[in-house]
MDAnalysis code that builds the backbone (N, CA, C; Angstrom):
import MDAnalysis as mda
import numpy as np

u = mda.Universe.empty(564, n_residues=188, atom_resindex=np.repeat(np.arange(188), 3), trajectory=True)
u.add_TopologyAttr("name", ["N", "CA", "C"] * 188)
u.add_TopologyAttr("resid", np.arange(1, 189))
u.add_TopologyAttr("resname", ["UNK", "UNK", "UNK", "UNK", "UNK", "UNK", "UNK", "UNK", "UNK", "UNK", "UNK", "UNK", "UNK", "UNK", "UNK", "UNK", "UNK", "UNK", "UNK", "UNK", "UNK", "UNK", "UNK", "UNK", "UNK", "UNK", "UNK", "UNK", "UNK", "UNK", "UNK", "UNK", "UNK", "UNK", "UNK", "UNK", "UNK", "UNK", "UNK", "UNK", "UNK", "UNK", "UNK", "UNK", "UNK", "UNK", "UNK", "UNK", "UNK", "UNK", "UNK", "UNK", "UNK", "UNK", "UNK", "UNK", "UNK", "UNK", "UNK", "UNK", "UNK", "UNK", "UNK", "UNK", "UNK", "UNK", "UNK", "UNK", "UNK", "UNK", "UNK", "UNK", "UNK", "UNK", "UNK", "UNK", "UNK", "UNK", "UNK", "UNK", "UNK", "UNK", "UNK", "UNK", "UNK", "UNK", "UNK", "UNK", "UNK", "UNK", "UNK", "UNK", "UNK", "UNK", "UNK", "UNK", "UNK", "UNK", "UNK", "UNK", "UNK", "UNK", "UNK", "UNK", "UNK", "UNK", "UNK", "UNK", "UNK", "UNK", "UNK", "UNK", "UNK", "UNK", "UNK", "UNK", "UNK", "UNK", "UNK", "UNK", "UNK", "UNK", "UNK", "UNK", "UNK", "UNK", "UNK", "UNK", "UNK", "UNK", "UNK", "UNK", "UNK", "UNK", "UNK", "UNK", "UNK", "UNK", "UNK", "UNK", "UNK", "UNK", "UNK", "UNK", "UNK", "UNK", "UNK", "UNK", "UNK", "UNK", "UNK", "UNK", "UNK", "UNK", "UNK", "UNK", "UNK", "UNK", "UNK", "UNK", "UNK", "UNK", "UNK", "UNK", "UNK", "UNK", "UNK", "UNK", "UNK", "UNK", "UNK", "UNK", "UNK", "UNK", "UNK", "UNK", "UNK", "UNK", "UNK", "UNK", "UNK", "UNK", "UNK", "UNK", "UNK", "UNK", "UNK", "UNK"])
u.atoms.positions = np.array([
    [-32.713, -33.831, 12.836],
    [-33.240, -32.550, 11.579],
    [-34.412, -33.260, 10.886],
    [-35.580, -33.624, 11.680],
    [-36.389, -34.755, 11.261],
    [-36.800, -33.272, 10.057],
    [-38.133, -33.015, 8.712],
    [-39.077, -32.393, 8.854],
    [-37.875, -32.002, 7.234],
    [-36.434, -32.044, 7.110],
    [-36.583, -31.034, 6.850],
    [-35.412, -31.976, 5.353],
    [-35.914, -32.239, 3.422],
    [-34.956, -33.046, 2.765],
    [-34.174, -32.981, 2.834],
    [-32.452, -34.075, 2.448],
    [-31.671, -34.113, 2.930],
    [-31.535, -33.109, 1.176],
    [-31.455, -32.915, 0.398],
    [-30.566, -31.971, -0.151],
    [-30.788, -30.544, -0.051],
    [-32.268, -29.849, 0.707],
    [-31.820, -28.940, 1.564],
    [-30.519, -29.235, 3.272],
    [-30.111, -29.948, 2.788],
    [-29.193, -30.065, 4.536],
    [-27.785, -30.095, 3.610],
    [-28.207, -31.031, 2.962],
    [-26.448, -30.561, 1.742],
    [-26.764, -28.895, 1.163],
    [-27.453, -28.352, 0.720],
    [-27.556, -27.079, 0.034],
    [-26.204, -25.968, 1.111],
    [-26.300, -26.379, 2.662],
    [-27.415, -25.458, 3.643],
    [-26.256, -25.644, 3.979],
    [-25.045, -26.668, 3.978],
    [-23.391, -27.525, 4.570],
    [-22.893, -27.033, 3.361],
    [-22.998, -26.930, 2.391],
    [-22.445, -25.849, 1.311],
    [-21.848, -24.614, 1.514],
    [-22.805, -24.306, 1.642],
    [-23.036, -22.616, 1.981],
    [-22.944, -22.151, 2.746],
    [-22.437, -23.045, 3.835],
    [-22.062, -22.398, 5.496],
    [-20.182, -22.375, 4.903],
    [-19.608, -23.463, 4.611],
    [-18.690, -24.871, 3.769],
    [-17.725, -22.513, 3.010],
    [-18.112, -22.336, 1.996],
    [-18.309, -21.376, 1.622],
    [-17.486, -20.341, 2.386],
    [-19.255, -19.843, 3.098],
    [-19.040, -18.467, 3.460],
    [-17.434, -18.546, 4.494],
    [-17.766, -19.689, 5.720],
    [-16.180, -19.844, 6.516],
    [-15.238, -19.925, 5.747],
    [-15.064, -20.630, 4.071],
    [-13.741, -20.284, 3.581],
    [-13.226, -18.855, 3.015],
    [-15.042, -18.251, 2.778],
    [-14.474, -16.865, 1.752],
    [-14.264, -16.232, 2.882],
    [-14.817, -16.345, 5.041],
    [-14.499, -14.979, 5.894],
    [-12.302, -15.673, 5.745],
    [-11.968, -16.695, 5.863],
    [-11.182, -17.453, 6.554],
    [-9.807, -16.323, 5.148],
    [-10.601, -16.332, 4.067],
    [-9.460, -15.482, 2.614],
    [-9.522, -14.130, 3.169],
    [-10.295, -13.164, 3.426],
    [-10.824, -12.291, 3.829],
    [-9.798, -12.305, 4.869],
    [-10.292, -12.661, 6.361],
    [-9.351, -12.459, 7.281],
    [-8.002, -12.706, 6.953],
    [-7.832, -13.421, 6.345],
    [-5.681, -13.764, 6.128],
    [-5.478, -12.562, 5.381],
    [-5.879, -11.867, 4.376],
    [-5.684, -11.177, 3.581],
    [-5.951, -9.981, 4.066],
    [-5.803, -9.826, 5.515],
    [-5.964, -8.405, 6.095],
    [-4.778, -8.431, 7.167],
    [-4.210, -9.832, 7.140],
    [-3.288, -9.773, 8.333],
    [-1.509, -9.456, 7.290],
    [-2.224, -10.102, 6.003],
    [-0.905, -10.415, 4.875],
    [0.265, -8.642, 5.315],
    [-0.845, -8.449, 4.328],
    [-0.057, -6.118, 4.888],
    [-0.725, -6.062, 5.386],
    [0.465, -4.618, 6.586],
    [0.103, -3.416, 6.804],
    [0.417, -2.867, 6.595],
    [0.144, -1.499, 6.446],
    [0.521, -0.580, 6.418],
    [0.718, 0.853, 7.326],
    [1.902, 2.154, 6.797],
    [1.797, 2.667, 8.164],
    [2.657, 4.057, 7.444],
    [2.411, 5.591, 7.941],
    [2.215, 6.541, 6.931],
    [3.185, 7.486, 7.803],
    [4.773, 7.824, 7.269],
    [5.019, 8.997, 7.659],
    [5.351, 9.739, 7.599],
    [5.742, 11.672, 8.245],
    [5.506, 12.149, 7.172],
    [7.117, 13.061, 8.089],
    [8.005, 13.792, 6.587],
    [9.487, 14.585, 7.251],
    [9.422, 15.132, 7.117],
    [7.999, 16.307, 8.258],
    [8.287, 17.172, 8.716],
    [6.949, 18.112, 9.476],
    [6.794, 17.976, 10.372],
    [6.022, 18.283, 11.501],
    [5.045, 19.922, 11.075],
    [5.504, 19.863, 9.884],
    [4.166, 21.279, 9.247],
    [4.850, 21.170, 8.015],
    [4.578, 22.020, 6.833],
    [5.160, 22.306, 6.154],
    [3.880, 24.167, 5.384],
    [5.137, 24.794, 5.187],
    [4.878, 25.816, 4.078],
    [4.002, 25.899, 3.004],
    [3.041, 26.660, 2.815],
    [2.233, 26.975, 1.124],
    [3.454, 26.825, 1.017],
    [3.089, 26.641, -0.872],
    [3.856, 26.886, -2.039],
    [5.770, 25.523, -1.785],
    [5.525, 24.746, -0.404],
    [6.488, 24.233, -0.599],
    [5.970, 22.031, -0.330],
    [7.312, 21.961, -0.344],
    [6.876, 20.897, -0.571],
    [7.823, 19.778, 0.836],
    [7.343, 18.353, 0.811],
    [6.616, 17.151, 1.910],
    [6.993, 16.301, 1.731],
    [7.390, 14.894, 2.132],
    [7.697, 13.446, 1.933],
    [6.915, 12.764, 2.284],
    [6.239, 12.096, 2.200],
    [5.543, 10.677, 2.803],
    [6.165, 9.557, 2.097],
    [5.869, 8.323, 3.770],
    [7.222, 7.650, 3.789],
    [5.582, 6.326, 4.051],
    [6.033, 5.228, 3.570],
    [5.289, 4.092, 3.353],
    [5.385, 3.277, 3.714],
    [5.415, 2.815, 5.571],
    [6.557, 1.367, 5.805],
    [5.541, 0.369, 5.425],
    [5.469, -0.349, 5.227],
    [4.786, -1.634, 4.870],
    [5.526, -3.006, 5.208],
    [4.274, -4.027, 5.750],
    [5.034, -5.267, 6.596],
    [4.563, -6.108, 6.125],
    [4.984, -7.178, 5.320],
    [4.525, -7.843, 4.616],
    [4.858, -8.918, 5.630],
    [3.257, -9.959, 5.823],
    [3.924, -11.230, 6.527],
    [4.891, -12.139, 6.554],
    [4.854, -12.805, 6.481],
    [6.315, -14.215, 6.707],
    [5.426, -15.174, 5.736],
    [6.384, -15.460, 4.704],
    [5.595, -16.450, 3.737],
    [4.810, -15.733, 2.628],
    [4.764, -14.484, 2.728],
    [3.965, -14.030, 1.293],
    [4.497, -13.252, 0.951],
    [4.817, -12.198, -0.114],
    [4.997, -11.439, -0.417],
    [3.516, -10.799, -1.737],
    [4.624, -9.244, -2.026],
    [3.780, -8.340, -2.755],
    [4.733, -8.614, -4.365],
    [3.687, -8.412, -5.991],
    [4.501, -8.250, -6.953],
    [4.952, -7.161, -6.617],
    [5.927, -7.072, -7.750],
    [7.180, -4.825, -7.396],
    [6.138, -3.715, -9.167],
    [6.364, -3.613, -8.797],
    [5.697, -2.439, -9.515],
    [5.784, -3.084, -11.092],
    [7.218, -3.083, -11.894],
    [7.032, -4.305, -12.992],
    [6.618, -5.649, -13.338],
    [5.866, -5.519, -14.325],
    [5.911, -7.154, -14.109],
    [6.256, -7.656, -15.695],
    [6.443, -8.344, -16.121],
    [6.069, -8.879, -17.674],
    [4.713, -10.381, -17.817],
    [4.585, -10.713, -16.135],
    [3.976, -11.140, -16.893],
    [1.923, -10.901, -16.061],
    [1.595, -11.350, -17.528],
    [-0.283, -10.557, -18.027],
    [-1.100, -10.575, -16.944],
    [-1.023, -12.445, -16.148],
    [-1.469, -12.053, -14.967],
    [-0.874, -12.432, -13.987],
    [-0.686, -11.425, -13.399],
    [-0.403, -11.268, -11.949],
    [-0.758, -9.351, -12.053],
    [-0.971, -8.742, -11.166],
    [-1.218, -7.627, -11.087],
    [-0.018, -7.036, -9.764],
    [0.658, -6.283, -11.164],
    [1.885, -5.346, -10.246],
    [1.332, -4.675, -9.171],
    [1.669, -3.801, -7.868],
    [1.911, -2.983, -6.771],
    [1.267, -1.622, -7.038],
    [1.235, -0.641, -7.110],
    [1.212, 0.842, -7.520],
    [0.351, 1.456, -6.249],
    [1.222, 1.847, -5.825],
    [0.540, 3.066, -5.060],
    [0.383, 4.839, -6.113],
    [-0.821, 4.701, -5.407],
    [-1.680, 6.699, -5.833],
    [-1.899, 7.159, -5.227],
    [-1.506, 8.602, -4.574],
    [-2.765, 9.631, -4.180],
    [-3.474, 10.285, -4.045],
    [-4.831, 11.171, -4.226],
    [-5.210, 11.746, -4.530],
    [-4.535, 13.820, -4.349],
    [-4.325, 13.588, -5.961],
    [-3.814, 14.685, -6.071],
    [-5.835, 16.189, -5.838],
    [-5.503, 17.007, -5.435],
    [-6.272, 18.067, -5.510],
    [-5.207, 19.328, -6.615],
    [-5.967, 20.823, -5.680],
    [-5.692, 22.616, -6.536],
    [-4.232, 22.216, -5.397],
    [-4.624, 21.844, -4.741],
    [-4.492, 21.814, -3.590],
    [-2.816, 21.165, -3.435],
    [-2.815, 19.568, -3.715],
    [-1.668, 19.230, -3.572],
    [-1.593, 19.091, -4.498],
    [-0.732, 18.155, -5.174],
    [0.480, 18.415, -6.324],
    [2.081, 16.963, -5.558],
    [1.580, 15.497, -6.548],
    [2.240, 14.455, -6.603],
    [3.436, 15.133, -7.333],
    [5.271, 15.427, -7.335],
    [5.903, 15.943, -7.574],
    [6.811, 14.179, -7.993],
    [6.923, 12.622, -6.866],
    [7.851, 11.825, -7.469],
    [6.909, 10.351, -6.864],
    [7.168, 10.132, -7.162],
    [6.809, 8.369, -5.971],
    [7.971, 7.630, -6.249],
    [7.770, 6.611, -5.509],
    [9.614, 6.412, -4.944],
    [9.487, 4.291, -4.769],
    [9.401, 4.112, -5.524],
    [9.984, 2.287, -5.297],
    [11.853, 1.332, -4.636],
    [11.399, 1.211, -3.813],
    [12.947, 0.455, -3.903],
    [12.881, -0.362, -5.507],
    [14.178, -1.397, -5.084],
    [14.393, -1.628, -5.911],
    [14.150, -3.346, -5.850],
    [13.059, -3.844, -6.392],
    [12.530, -5.591, -5.830],
    [13.190, -6.412, -5.969],
    [13.291, -7.466, -5.313],
    [13.661, -8.987, -5.127],
    [13.136, -9.375, -6.228],
    [13.610, -9.997, -6.293],
    [13.584, -11.931, -8.339],
    [13.902, -12.987, -7.194],
    [12.775, -13.577, -7.711],
    [12.551, -14.784, -7.969],
    [11.616, -15.809, -8.444],
    [12.087, -16.929, -8.114],
    [11.676, -18.093, -9.019],
    [10.225, -18.670, -8.254],
    [9.298, -18.830, -8.842],
    [7.948, -19.516, -8.068],
    [6.811, -20.830, -8.572],
    [6.238, -22.143, -7.796],
    [5.782, -22.846, -8.745],
    [4.766, -22.101, -9.910],
    [4.562, -21.028, -9.533],
    [2.730, -20.244, -10.472],
    [3.281, -19.775, -12.233],
    [5.091, -19.551, -11.683],
    [4.776, -19.225, -12.779],
    [6.259, -19.162, -13.840],
    [6.566, -19.339, -15.065],
    [7.508, -20.030, -15.705],
    [9.238, -18.691, -15.817],
    [8.573, -17.756, -14.837],
    [10.344, -16.877, -14.862],
    [10.135, -16.549, -14.218],
    [11.084, -15.769, -13.425],
    [11.795, -14.773, -12.021],
    [10.456, -13.684, -12.255],
    [10.784, -13.368, -10.908],
    [9.186, -12.201, -10.328],
    [9.944, -11.473, -9.637],
    [9.233, -10.123, -9.997],
    [9.836, -8.742, -9.054],
    [9.233, -9.078, -8.345],
    [9.533, -9.078, -7.021],
    [8.199, -8.549, -5.680],
    [9.188, -8.080, -4.173],
    [8.552, -8.058, -3.254],
    [8.884, -7.448, -1.950],
    [7.970, -7.833, -0.749],
    [8.933, -8.271, -0.386],
    [8.733, -9.003, 1.246],
    [9.322, -7.993, 2.103],
    [8.859, -9.478, 3.479],
    [8.481, -8.404, 4.933],
    [8.628, -7.074, 5.025],
    [9.212, -5.810, 5.143],
    [9.276, -4.642, 5.218],
    [9.925, -3.648, 4.243],
    [9.985, -3.376, 4.113],
    [9.204, -1.588, 2.199],
    [8.521, -0.652, 2.610],
    [9.672, -0.348, 2.178],
    [9.265, 1.193, 2.502],
    [8.445, 1.886, 0.645],
    [8.165, 2.322, 0.954],
    [7.322, 3.825, -0.488],
    [8.406, 4.564, -0.276],
    [8.133, 5.355, -1.320],
    [7.838, 7.207, -0.571],
    [6.898, 7.724, -1.684],
    [7.028, 8.808, -1.720],
    [5.877, 9.543, -2.600],
    [6.122, 11.573, -2.039],
    [6.308, 13.172, -3.257],
    [7.527, 13.574, -2.682],
    [5.723, 14.637, -3.390],
    [6.013, 15.426, -2.373],
    [4.497, 16.106, -3.154],
    [4.492, 17.233, -2.747],
    [4.551, 18.159, -3.503],
    [4.557, 20.647, -3.357],
    [2.680, 20.777, -3.232],
    [2.079, 21.426, -2.069],
    [1.359, 22.030, -1.596],
    [1.438, 23.307, -2.266],
    [-0.087, 23.407, -3.136],
    [-0.351, 24.885, -3.427],
    [0.539, 26.352, -2.539],
    [0.757, 28.032, -3.471],
    [0.729, 29.002, -2.730],
    [-0.163, 28.999, -1.971],
    [-1.276, 28.788, -2.289],
    [-2.835, 29.088, -1.377],
    [-3.118, 28.373, -0.705],
    [-2.066, 27.030, -0.473],
    [-3.494, 26.268, 0.310],
    [-3.477, 26.578, 2.209],
    [-4.340, 26.403, 2.233],
    [-5.123, 26.885, 3.570],
    [-3.821, 26.687, 4.979],
    [-3.643, 27.109, 5.968],
    [-3.047, 26.693, 7.213],
    [-3.661, 25.759, 7.847],
    [-3.742, 25.264, 7.712],
    [-4.846, 23.591, 8.862],
    [-4.382, 22.084, 7.936],
    [-5.039, 21.789, 9.546],
    [-4.851, 20.198, 9.673],
    [-5.208, 19.626, 8.160],
    [-4.629, 18.800, 7.123],
    [-4.915, 18.652, 5.935],
    [-5.061, 16.112, 6.342],
    [-5.887, 16.032, 5.034],
    [-5.175, 14.703, 4.706],
    [-5.262, 13.906, 3.736],
    [-4.659, 13.712, 3.340],
    [-4.454, 13.009, 1.644],
    [-5.442, 12.498, 2.211],
    [-5.855, 11.505, 0.633],
    [-5.626, 10.117, 0.924],
    [-5.323, 8.857, -0.221],
    [-4.579, 8.069, 0.222],
    [-3.469, 7.188, -0.616],
    [-4.239, 5.566, -1.015],
    [-4.182, 5.238, -1.446],
    [-4.407, 3.733, -2.481],
    [-2.870, 2.799, -2.705],
    [-2.735, 1.514, -2.642],
    [-1.935, 0.500, -2.671],
    [-3.043, -0.703, -3.458],
    [-2.892, -0.364, -4.334],
    [-2.926, -2.312, -5.346],
    [-1.937, -3.237, -5.379],
    [-1.988, -4.302, -4.423],
    [-0.875, -5.193, -4.869],
    [-1.740, -6.596, -5.072],
    [-1.324, -7.240, -4.712],
    [-1.615, -8.426, -5.302],
    [-0.461, -9.533, -4.512],
    [-1.247, -10.146, -3.345],
    [-0.757, -10.779, -2.383],
    [0.359, -12.168, -2.766],
    [1.226, -12.977, -2.652],
    [0.937, -14.501, -2.703],
    [2.159, -15.446, -2.399],
    [1.947, -16.498, -2.238],
    [3.111, -17.102, -1.307],
    [3.862, -18.521, -2.188],
    [4.697, -19.111, -2.584],
    [5.338, -19.229, -3.214],
    [5.115, -20.583, -4.544],
    [3.309, -20.612, -4.278],
    [3.409, -21.186, -4.330],
    [2.030, -21.015, -5.595],
    [1.127, -19.588, -4.693],
    [-0.381, -19.326, -6.017],
    [0.195, -17.928, -5.064],
    [-1.366, -16.943, -6.208],
    [-1.131, -15.655, -5.535],
    [-3.421, -15.782, -5.439],
    [-3.226, -14.857, -3.963],
    [-4.129, -14.045, -3.606],
    [-5.247, -13.401, -5.140],
    [-6.841, -12.717, -4.999],
    [-6.956, -12.085, -5.898],
    [-6.940, -10.625, -5.377],
    [-6.394, -9.795, -6.243],
    [-6.156, -8.342, -5.931],
    [-6.553, -7.264, -4.954],
    [-5.817, -6.507, -4.300],
    [-6.529, -6.193, -3.451],
    [-5.741, -3.979, -3.335],
    [-7.329, -4.081, -2.221],
    [-6.680, -2.000, -2.296],
    [-7.144, -1.891, -1.385],
    [-5.184, -1.367, -0.080],
    [-5.122, -1.064, 0.887],
    [-5.515, 0.168, 1.602],
    [-6.402, 1.413, 1.523],
    [-6.557, 2.811, 0.963],
    [-6.206, 2.726, 3.205],
    [-5.177, 4.168, 2.713],
    [-4.513, 4.518, 3.831],
    [-4.810, 6.778, 3.336],
    [-3.925, 6.980, 4.077],
    [-4.646, 8.823, 4.879],
    [-3.638, 8.741, 5.409],
    [-3.279, 10.200, 4.550],
    [-2.588, 10.998, 5.354],
    [-2.242, 12.532, 5.405],
    [-1.769, 11.949, 7.257],
    [-2.349, 13.314, 7.830],
    [-1.052, 14.380, 7.700],
    [-1.536, 15.864, 7.755],
    [-0.580, 17.389, 7.656],
    [-0.499, 18.701, 7.825],
    [0.182, 18.910, 8.143],
    [-0.293, 20.666, 8.779],
    [0.702, 21.102, 8.398],
    [-0.426, 22.211, 7.316],
    [0.096, 22.907, 7.442],
    [0.166, 24.586, 7.988],
    [0.884, 25.101, 8.025],
    [1.406, 26.294, 8.838],
    [1.445, 27.994, 7.502],
    [1.643, 28.895, 8.690],
    [2.044, 29.960, 8.401],
    [3.669, 29.933, 7.226],
    [4.268, 30.678, 6.682],
    [5.812, 30.783, 6.684],
    [5.929, 31.636, 7.575],
    [5.991, 32.420, 8.748],
    [6.375, 32.444, 9.786],
    [6.183, 31.423, 10.429],
    [5.936, 30.260, 10.938],
    [5.973, 29.275, 12.003],
    [7.001, 28.231, 11.581],
    [8.319, 28.562, 12.248],
    [9.229, 27.328, 11.962],
    [8.495, 25.861, 12.056],
    [9.531, 25.239, 11.073],
    [9.242, 23.727, 10.900],
    [9.937, 22.606, 11.077],
    [9.929, 22.221, 11.660],
    [10.550, 20.760, 12.299],
    [11.257, 19.196, 10.844],
    [12.180, 19.264, 10.730],
    [12.322, 17.431, 9.972],
    [11.391, 17.023, 11.176],
    [10.678, 15.218, 11.046],
    [10.840, 13.976, 11.621],
    [11.433, 13.681, 10.857],
    [10.839, 12.042, 11.767],
    [10.467, 10.648, 11.299],
    [12.580, 10.690, 10.086],
    [13.593, 10.792, 10.427],
    [14.685, 10.925, 10.212],
    [15.344, 10.110, 9.951],
    [14.735, 8.544, 10.580],
    [15.716, 7.745, 10.240],
    [14.784, 6.754, 9.380],
    [13.749, 6.977, 9.498],
    [12.915, 5.984, 7.432],
    [12.834, 6.458, 6.624],
    [13.686, 8.574, 7.033],
    [13.362, 9.334, 5.342],
    [15.064, 9.018, 5.108],
    [16.106, 8.823, 5.391],
    [17.188, 8.188, 5.472],
    [17.384, 6.621, 4.641],
    [15.991, 6.003, 4.841],
    [15.771, 4.320, 3.582],
    [15.145, 4.801, 2.546],
    [14.712, 6.426, 2.395],
    [14.153, 6.344, 0.817],
    [15.664, 7.457, 0.047],
    [15.315, 7.120, -1.050],
    [16.561, 7.269, -2.415],
    [15.632, 8.404, -3.288],
    [15.234, 9.624, -3.356],
    [14.937, 10.454, -4.303],
    [15.069, 10.057, -4.942],
    [16.871, 10.606, -5.274],
    [17.821, 11.145, -6.733],
    [17.410, 9.288, -7.217],
    [17.099, 8.193, -7.302],
    [17.087, 7.786, -7.167],
    [15.227, 6.413, -7.166],
    [14.370, 7.276, -8.792],
    [12.947, 7.045, -8.690],
    [13.496, 6.010, -9.810],
    [12.733, 4.635, -9.050],
    [11.913, 4.332, -10.431],
    [10.975, 4.209, -11.028],
    [9.551, 4.186, -10.335],
    [8.998, 4.896, -11.333],
    [8.401, 6.535, -11.245],
])
């Protein structure tokens, strides 16, 4: 590297190291949490309700924060779905979190790890048109291991569902996953 001043080489190496570390953290964060959505029926009649399950898979060794935290420096997990004139969220369901103590907190924290299922109950309007629709959802979360936490992240999800005429029969689907959600015992 003849002709390039040493400070310039050092600066280039530092920048390259920072970019590599930042890419590693970003790639690592993408792998920590994955989600899949499930709907409760193969079709929805206008004016009726349906359920959506969000199955979260959290990489072993990691957890996400619960929905209610006493620590002002940590970010609670929060699911939100974009509502409109045709679709309204009636309830969100979050399962009971676990309590654990970690190096980075003075108190026990409410967390989720492993596989977790969040849920939402929706009602569609009487005037919604029979066709395929897509709801957009966001899951705000902060991933942590037993020593520290990453910056908060948002996972964007789409929920496709079909509205069908009242004369068309609809069937329950994904019963196994919905058997794990108690919409009568809603936490939030």
